[in-house]
MARBA-484488 format. One record per residue (C-alpha): x, y, z. Coordinates in steps of 0.05 Angstrom, whole numbers, plus 32768, in hexadecimal, padded with zeros to 4 digits. Example, Ala and Ser with C-alpha at 12.3 -4.5 7.8 and 13.67 -1.06 7.14 Angstrom:
<sites>
site u=80F6 | v=7FA6 | w=809C
site u=8111 | v=7FEB | w=808F
</sites>
This chain:
<sites>
site u=8000 | v=8000 | w=8000
site u=8038 | v=8031 | w=8012
site u=805D | v=8021 | w=7FD1
site u=801D | v=802C | w=7FAA
site u=8011 | v=806F | w=7FCC
site u=8059 | v=8085 | w=7FC0
site u=8054 | v=8073 | w=7F76
site u=8013 | v=809B | w=7F71
site u=8036 | v=80D8 | w=7F8E
site u=8071 | v=80CE | w=7F5F
site u=8040 | v=80D7 | w=7F25
site u=8031 | v=811D | w=7F40
site u=8073 | v=8137 | w=7F5C
site u=80BA | v=8120 | w=7F69
site u=80F2 | v=8130 | w=7F99
site u=8135 | v=8148 | w=7F7E
site u=8154 | v=8104 | w=7F8E
site u=811F | v=80DE | w=7F68
site u=8127 | v=810C | w=7F2C
site u=8172 | v=8102 | w=7F2E
site u=8169 | v=80B6 | w=7F31
site u=813A | v=80B8 | w=7EF5
site u=816A | v=80E2 | w=7ECD
site u=81A3 | v=80B2 | w=7EDD
site u=8178 | v=8075 | w=7ECB
site u=816A | v=8095 | w=7E88
site u=81B4 | v=809F | w=7E7C
site u=81AE | v=80EA | w=7E75
site u=81EC | v=8114 | w=7E7E
site u=8200 | v=815E | w=7E7F
site u=8211 | v=8181 | w=7E3E
site u=8259 | v=816F | w=7E4E
site u=8248 | v=8124 | w=7E52
site u=8250 | v=811F | w=7E9D
site u=821F | v=80FE | w=7ECD
site u=81EB | v=812F | w=7EE6
site u=81FB | v=8143 | w=7F2D
site u=81CE | v=8160 | w=7F63
site u=81EE | v=81A4 | w=7F56
site u=81DE | v=819D | w=7F0B
site u=8196 | v=818C | w=7F1C
site u=818E | v=81C7 | w=7F4B
site u=81AA | v=81F5 | w=7F16
site u=8179 | v=81D8 | w=7EE3
site u=813E | v=81E3 | w=7F12
site u=8153 | v=822B | w=7F1F
site u=8154 | v=8236 | w=7ED3
site u=810F | v=8215 | w=7ECF
site u=80F3 | v=8243 | w=7F05
site u=8111 | v=8281 | w=7EE6
site u=80F7 | v=8272 | w=7EA1
site u=80B2 | v=825A | w=7EB6
site u=809E | v=8278 | w=7EFA
site u=8054 | v=8275 | w=7EEC
site u=8053 | v=8229 | w=7EE3
site u=805A | v=821C | w=7F2E
site u=8085 | v=81DF | w=7F21
site u=80AB | v=81DF | w=7F64
site u=808E | v=81DA | w=7FA9
site u=8098 | v=820E | w=7FDF
site u=80BC | v=81FB | w=8020
site u=8089 | v=8200 | w=8058
site u=808D | v=81C0 | w=8081
site u=80C0 | v=8199 | w=8059
site u=810A | v=81A8 | w=8053
site u=8108 | v=818E | w=800C
site u=80EE | v=81A9 | w=7FCB
site u=80C2 | v=817F | w=7F9D
site u=80B7 | v=8188 | w=7F53
site u=8076 | v=817B | w=7F2E
site u=8079 | v=8143 | w=7EFB
site u=806D | v=8177 | w=7EC4
site u=80AC | v=819B | w=7EDC
site u=80D2 | v=815A | w=7EDB
site u=80BE | v=8150 | w=7E92
site u=80D7 | v=8197 | w=7E83
site u=811A | v=8185 | w=7EA1
site u=811B | v=8144 | w=7E79
site u=8104 | v=815E | w=7E36
site u=811E | v=81A6 | w=7E37
site u=8159 | v=81B2 | w=7E66
site u=817E | v=8170 | w=7E62
site u=8170 | v=815F | w=7E19
site u=81A8 | v=816D | w=7DE7
site u=8186 | v=816A | w=7DA3
site u=8169 | v=81B0 | w=7DA1
site u=8178 | v=81F5 | w=7DBB
site u=8159 | v=8204 | w=7DFE
site u=8126 | v=8236 | w=7DE2
site u=8110 | v=8206 | w=7DAA
site u=8108 | v=81CC | w=7DDB
site u=80E2 | v=81FA | w=7E0A
site u=80B2 | v=8210 | w=7DD3
site u=80A7 | v=81C8 | w=7DBD
site u=809A | v=81B3 | w=7E06
site u=8064 | v=81E8 | w=7E10
site u=8044 | v=81DB | w=7DCD
site u=8040 | v=8191 | w=7DE0
site u=8025 | v=819F | w=7E25
site u=7FEF | v=81CC | w=7E08
site u=7FDB | v=8194 | w=7DD8
site u=7FD6 | v=8163 | w=7E11
site u=7FAC | v=8192 | w=7E3C
site u=7F7E | v=81A1 | w=7E02
site u=7F75 | v=8158 | w=7DF3
site u=7F67 | v=8146 | w=7E3C
site u=7F38 | v=8181 | w=7E47
site u=7F18 | v=8177 | w=7E03
site u=7F21 | v=81BF | w=7DEE
site u=7F30 | v=81D5 | w=7DA7
site u=7F6F | v=81FC | w=7D9A
site u=7F58 | v=823F | w=7D7F
site u=7F8C | v=826F | w=7D9A
site u=7F9F | v=82A7 | w=7D69
site u=7FD1 | v=82D7 | w=7D88
site u=7FE1 | v=82F9 | w=7D46
site u=7FA4 | v=8319 | w=7D25
site u=7FBD | v=835F | w=7D16
site u=7FEF | v=837C | w=7CE4
site u=8026 | v=83A5 | w=7D05
site u=8056 | v=83DC | w=7CF0
site u=809E | v=83E1 | w=7D09
site u=808B | v=840A | w=7D46
site u=8055 | v=83DA | w=7D5B
site u=8083 | v=839F | w=7D51
site u=80B8 | v=83C0 | w=7D7E
site u=8083 | v=83C9 | w=7DB4
site u=8066 | v=8383 | w=7DAC
site u=80A9 | v=835F | w=7DAF
site u=80C9 | v=8393 | w=7DDD
site u=8105 | v=8398 | w=7DAD
site u=812B | v=83D0 | w=7D8C
site u=811C | v=83E8 | w=7D45
site u=815C | v=83C9 | w=7D29
site u=814D | v=8385 | w=7D48
site u=8106 | v=8385 | w=7D2C
site u=8121 | v=8397 | w=7CE7
site u=8152 | v=835C | w=7CEB
site u=8117 | v=832F | w=7CFB
site u=80F1 | v=8349 | w=7CBF
site u=812D | v=833E | w=7C92
site u=8134 | v=82F7 | w=7CAB
site u=80EB | v=82EC | w=7C9C
site u=80F2 | v=8307 | w=7C55
site u=8133 | v=82DF | w=7C4A
site u=810D | v=82A1 | w=7C5F
site u=80DC | v=82AA | w=7C26
site u=80A4 | v=82D0 | w=7C47
site u=80AA | v=8314 | w=7C25
site u=805F | v=8314 | w=7C1B
site u=8055 | v=8322 | w=7C65
site u=8077 | v=8366 | w=7C5D
site u=8055 | v=83A0 | w=7C39
site u=8051 | v=83EC | w=7C39
site u=8019 | v=8417 | w=7C53
site u=8022 | v=8462 | w=7C47
site u=806C | v=8456 | w=7C40
site u=8071 | v=8431 | w=7C82
site u=8088 | v=83E8 | w=7C88
site u=804F | v=83BC | w=7CA2
site u=8052 | v=8373 | w=7CB3
site u=8013 | v=8348 | w=7CAB
site u=7FF7 | v=8320 | w=7CE5
site u=8014 | v=82E2 | w=7CC5
site u=8058 | v=8304 | w=7CC3
site u=8053 | v=8318 | w=7D0D
site u=8044 | v=82CF | w=7D1C
site u=8080 | v=82B8 | w=7CF3
site u=80AF | v=82EA | w=7D15
site u=8096 | v=82D6 | w=7D5A
site u=809E | v=828B | w=7D4E
site u=80E0 | v=828F | w=7D29
site u=8106 | v=82CC | w=7D42
site u=80EA | v=82E4 | w=7D85
site u=80DE | v=829F | w=7DA0
site u=80DF | v=82B5 | w=7DE9
site u=80A1 | v=82DE | w=7DDC
site u=807F | v=82A1 | w=7DBD
site u=8094 | v=8277 | w=7DF8
site u=8073 | v=82A9 | w=7E28
site u=8033 | v=82A5 | w=7E01
site u=8035 | v=8259 | w=7E03
site u=8042 | v=8258 | w=7E4E
site u=8009 | v=8288 | w=7E5B
site u=7FD9 | v=825D | w=7E33
site u=7FF3 | v=821D | w=7E52
site u=7FE5 | v=8239 | w=7E98
site u=7F9F | v=824E | w=7E82
site u=7F93 | v=8206 | w=7E6E
site u=7FB3 | v=81EF | w=7EAF
site u=7F82 | v=8218 | w=7ED8
site u=7F48 | v=81F9 | w=7EB2
site u=7F68 | v=81B5 | w=7EBE
site u=7F68 | v=81C4 | w=7F09
site u=7F20 | v=81DC | w=7F07
site u=7F0C | v=8199 | w=7EEA
site u=7F28 | v=8176 | w=7F26
site u=7F6C | v=8160 | w=7F0E
site u=7FA9 | v=8165 | w=7F3B
site u=7FDF | v=8197 | w=7F29
site u=8008 | v=81BD | w=7F5D
site u=7FF3 | v=8193 | w=7F98
site u=802D | v=817B | w=7FC2
site u=8002 | v=815A | w=7FF7
site u=8024 | v=8177 | w=8035
site u=8069 | v=8166 | w=801B
site u=8079 | v=81B0 | w=8016
</sites>
């Protein structure tokens, strides 16, 4: 009975030691090919918390002297931080796109998000992406060089980028902005997930 209860909790959250054991069992290493240490894991979790503070993936210390990480956070460590096939930002985007698909399937909601439905001029793009004029123009050039010149046009002598172009630039140049949009939507789905009675950031007195 105790073992069964522990296994049930392990499907919700894990201690640092259990995460480390899982990573070792999978044969994962640091980017330098060394065995992942407790220090490496703590650093990875700090990066996780800094990048995704709204996800509530780590417990707070109230009663326990230990931290615990939600299973969703563990999968972020596994599929984003400690993977070596993609850049961190690309793996992060893929992770959140996948989590959104899983939530939508479970909650039986249709994906109808459209974050880019307005054309924007250079000034508006600078404000939207919070970037300097020269950086935005580099993004536009990259878009055009990639074969999407049709997304750029002139209105009264001013460069304007279509909504499709804004989407392309967000997904391919300012990926951190795209990641923030994904995280926000993922957490909206997570709150609906909780409302429907599913367990999320419950640490069951462990914290």
